[in-house]
C-alpha positions as CSV (number, residue, x, y, z in Angstrom):
1,I,228.9,-104.3,-19.6
2,K,226.1,-106.5,-19.2
3,R,226.4,-109.2,-16.5
4,T,226.6,-113.1,-17.9
5,G,222.9,-114.4,-17.6
6,S,221.3,-111.4,-18.1
7,H,218.3,-111.1,-20.8
8,P,219.0,-108.4,-23.3
9,Y,215.3,-107.5,-23.7
10,N,214.6,-106.4,-19.8
11,L,218.0,-104.8,-18.8
12,K,218.2,-103.0,-15.8
13,S,220.8,-101.0,-13.8
14,K,221.5,-104.4,-11.9
15,D,222.3,-106.2,-15.3
16,F,225.6,-104.4,-15.7
17,V,228.9,-104.7,-13.9
18,F,231.8,-102.1,-14.1
19,V,235.0,-103.3,-15.7
20,A,238.1,-102.2,-13.5
21,K,240.5,-103.7,-15.6
22,V,241.4,-106.1,-18.2
23,A,244.9,-107.7,-18.5
24,G,245.3,-110.4,-20.9
25,N,242.8,-113.1,-20.9
26,K,241.5,-112.1,-17.3
27,V,238.6,-109.5,-16.6
28,F,238.5,-107.7,-13.2
29,T,235.1,-106.3,-12.4
30,L,233.5,-104.6,-9.3
31,G,230.7,-106.3,-7.8
32,D,229.4,-109.7,-7.4
33,H,228.8,-110.6,-10.7
34,E,230.6,-112.0,-14.0
35,P,230.8,-110.0,-16.9
36,S,229.5,-111.1,-20.6
37,S,231.8,-113.1,-22.3
38,E,232.4,-110.6,-24.6
39,A,234.1,-108.0,-22.1
40,R,237.3,-108.7,-24.1
41,L,235.8,-107.6,-27.2
42,H,234.7,-104.7,-26.2
43,N,237.9,-103.8,-24.3
44,Q,239.8,-104.5,-27.6
45,V,237.5,-102.0,-29.5
46,Y,238.0,-99.3,-27.0
47,K,241.7,-99.9,-27.1
48,A,241.9,-99.5,-31.1
49,R,239.2,-96.8,-31.3
50,G,240.1,-93.8,-28.7
51,D,237.1,-92.4,-30.6
52,A,234.3,-95.1,-29.6
53,K,232.3,-94.4,-26.6
54,A,230.0,-97.0,-27.1
55,V,230.6,-100.6,-28.7
56,L,227.1,-102.5,-28.5
57,H,226.8,-106.0,-29.4
58,A,223.8,-107.7,-30.7
59,H,222.6,-110.7,-32.6
60,D,220.5,-109.4,-35.7
61,K,219.2,-112.5,-37.2
62,D,218.8,-110.7,-40.6
63,A,222.3,-109.6,-40.9
64,L,223.5,-112.6,-40.1
65,R,221.1,-114.4,-42.7
66,C,221.6,-111.8,-45.5
67,R,223.5,-113.4,-48.3
68,R,224.0,-110.2,-50.2
69,K,227.3,-108.1,-48.7
70,L,226.5,-104.5,-47.8
71,G,228.8,-101.8,-48.5
72,G,230.3,-99.8,-45.3
73,V,230.0,-103.2,-43.5
74,V,233.2,-105.2,-42.2
75,Y,232.5,-108.9,-42.4
76,L,234.3,-111.7,-40.3
77,P,234.5,-115.5,-40.7
78,P,233.4,-117.4,-38.0
79,I,235.2,-117.2,-34.7
80,P,234.5,-118.9,-31.4
81,Y,232.9,-115.7,-29.7
82,G,233.9,-114.5,-26.0
83,T,237.8,-115.7,-27.1
84,Q,240.8,-113.3,-27.2
85,K,240.8,-114.4,-31.2
86,S,237.5,-112.9,-31.5
87,A,238.3,-109.9,-29.5
88,T,241.3,-108.9,-31.6
89,A,239.5,-109.7,-34.8
90,V,236.8,-107.4,-34.2
91,A,239.1,-104.8,-32.7
92,K,241.4,-104.7,-36.2
93,A,237.8,-104.7,-38.0
94,S,236.9,-101.5,-36.3
95,K,239.4,-99.4,-37.7
96,K,238.0,-99.8,-41.0
97,S,234.2,-99.4,-40.2
98,D,232.1,-98.8,-37.2
99,Y,229.5,-102.1,-38.4
100,I,231.3,-105.4,-38.0
101,I,229.1,-108.8,-38.8
102,Q,231.0,-112.0,-37.1
103,N,229.4,-114.7,-39.3
104,K,227.4,-116.9,-37.2
105,H,227.7,-115.1,-34.2
106,G,226.2,-111.4,-34.3
107,I,227.4,-107.6,-35.4
108,V,229.1,-104.9,-33.4
109,A,228.5,-101.2,-33.6
110,I,230.7,-98.3,-32.5
111,G,229.8,-94.9,-31.7
112,K,230.2,-91.7,-29.9
113,D,227.7,-92.6,-27.6
114,I,225.0,-95.5,-27.1
115,K,222.6,-93.5,-29.1
116,S,224.3,-93.2,-32.3
117,A,225.9,-97.0,-31.7
118,L,222.1,-98.0,-31.6
119,K,221.3,-96.0,-34.7
120,L,223.6,-97.7,-36.8
121,I,222.2,-101.1,-35.7
122,R,218.6,-100.0,-36.8
123,Q,219.7,-98.4,-39.8
124,N,221.9,-101.5,-41.1
125,H,218.9,-103.8,-39.6
126,A,216.6,-101.9,-42.7
127,R,219.0,-102.4,-44.7
128,F,219.1,-105.9,-44.3
129,C,215.5,-106.7,-44.4
130,E,215.0,-104.5,-47.4
131,L,217.7,-107.0,-48.8
132,S,215.6,-110.0,-47.5
133,A,212.2,-108.9,-49.0
134,K,213.5,-108.2,-52.5
135,S,215.1,-111.7,-52.5
136,S,212.1,-113.1,-51.4
C-alpha cells in the first residue's frame, strides 16, 4: 500500500510499504514508513473477496459530485475515512460490487489485477462525466 504522505500523481517504488499483518486496528509493516490510513480498508476487502488481487482507492471528484446514481455501483453514506467502521462497510459492499462510492470521501475499485481495477475506475469516471455533461 502507499505510504502516508506520498503524492498519488508521482508514485515511485519508495512510496509503497509492505503490510505484513493487520491485527484489529493495528497495521504492521516492513520498512521505515507508515502506511496509508486506508490500509485496514484494503485488508478487509481482500479478506471479504478472495478473488480480489487489486484494491484501488481514489478520489474521483466527478463520481462524488454526480447526483444521479449509476447501476452496478454501491453507494455508501459518509463514514469517517481510515476507520474500522469504514473498512467494514466497504468490505461488506465489496461483496455486491467491484465499484464502491463512499459519499464525501472517495471510490474503491476491485479487480483481478491493477490493470482491471484501473480500467473500472476509468470506465465509471467516463460514465459520471457523461451524466454531468447531460445535466449541465
